[in-house]
N, C-alpha and C positions, 0 to 999 in steps of 0.2 A: 654422347651419353649426358651431357649436364643440357646440353639444350632440348633434346627431349624429354626429358624427366623433370626440367625448371616450372615448367605453367602447373603442373600437378601438384607438386611438392608445394609450391607457394601457396596455392587453394587452400590445402590440408591446413598449414599453418596461418591463414589467415583465419580459417573457420573457427580454430583456437583460440586464438590470440585475440582476435576481433581489431587488430591493427595494422596494417599494411607496411608500417615502418618494423613493428617487432614480428611480423611474419616472415619479411627477409631476412631480419636475422636469423632467426629460428631456421628457416630454411635452408642457408649461407652455412651454419653448424651440423644441419643434418649432412648435406653433403659432402663437407668435409669428413665429417663422422664414417660415414658410408666408405669415401675412396679412401680412408685409413684403413677400412678394415675390408678391404677389396682382395688384397694379394692371400688375406687366410680364409677365405671363402670359396665353396666347392661352385664354380660357375654353371656346370653342368645342371645340378640341378637346381637352381637358383631363381628365384624371383625376384629381381631389381626393382621393379615397379610397387610390389608390396613392401619389399624393406625400406624402402625410399619413405612409403609412406607411412609406415611403424615410427622409423627414426625421424621423418619430422614432425610426428605426433609428439611425441618424447623430447625433442628440442624446446617445441612450442610448450610444453605443459613446462617445462624447467624455467624458461624464459618469463613465463608468467610470475613462476615460485619466486624468482632471484630478482627480477623486478623494481626497484624502489623508486619511487617518483619523488623528486624533492620539489618542493614549493617554494618559494622564496617568501621570508618574512613579511615583507610587505604586504603582499595577499592573503594574510591571514587575519581572519575579522576577529576583533575582540571578543570574550566569551561574553554570552548572553548572560544576564543578570536571572536568575529564577524567581526573585520573588514577584515580579509580577504576574507569571504564571502562576505562581502560589496564592494570589492575590484573587486572579480570577476563578481557580478554581473552587477556593471558599466562598466564594459571593455565588457560584454557581451552587454549588451545594446549599447555602443558605437560601437560594431560590428556591431549590427543587422542595427543599423542607415546607418554605412556604406555601408552596402550590399544592403540597400534600395537606397540609393545614386547612387550606383554604377549601379543598375539594370533602374534605371530610365534613366541614362545616355546612355545605349545602346541605339543602330538604332532600330525603330520603329519593324521591322521584325525579328530580332536578339532577342529583349526582347520578343517577341511573341511564336515563337518559343522554347526560352530557358522558358517559362512560363508553355506552354503546356507542356515540355517533363519533367520536373523535378517537378512540382505543379499539376498538373492533371491528369500524367502518362500516356499522349496519346502515343500511336506509332507513328513511324516517319512516315510511310505511312498516316497517317490520318493528321498530322500535315503537312505534305506535299500538301495533297488534298487541304488542307484550304489555303494555301499560295501560289500553282500553281507551288509546284516543286514536284523534285522525290525524294524517299527516300535519295537518295544518297547527292543529293544537301542539303536537311533538314539539315542530319547530320552534313555536310561541316558547315551549319548555326548555328547549336547548338552548335559545337564547336567552332566556332571563337567569339561566342555569350561568353561562357566560359572562354575562353581564353582573351577577352576584359576585363571581369568581374575580372579575378586575376589579370590582368596587374593592373586596375584602383585600386583594394584594395591593391596592394603593393606600388603603390604609393602613397595611401591616408596615409600608413602605416610609409613608408619613410619620409611624410611630416611631421607624428606625431613627429617623435624623432628628 
């Protein structure tokens, strides 16, 4: 009985635990539990294969619940100081605020062309039609908007220092 059902029982346990060592332990636990219950079961109407599968699944889940993995303290990294992450977050917020301010200061046509190009992903021809410009004139307008934005941000950065 052991040889006949062991491979299938082991596969069930491996699917649950994901670890061959834990699966072998769980399968062994399940097999022992079933052997202990055999005298109390009605063997005529008994599906041993199904019973072993359920016992294996339960034993594997129990092993997963009770498994405690200890890690030597030598292998645990020192806690990371959250201050640098906070500083980076504040810097990103300040940069986003500066970009929003610089975009608001662009002339309306440049702001509209830049927004439709960068954020909406519209083609130059479509943006140009909306503004009454050719595709080349629209490209120049967007270039001037980007250059103005970069200059404004550079001025803001220099002023902050």
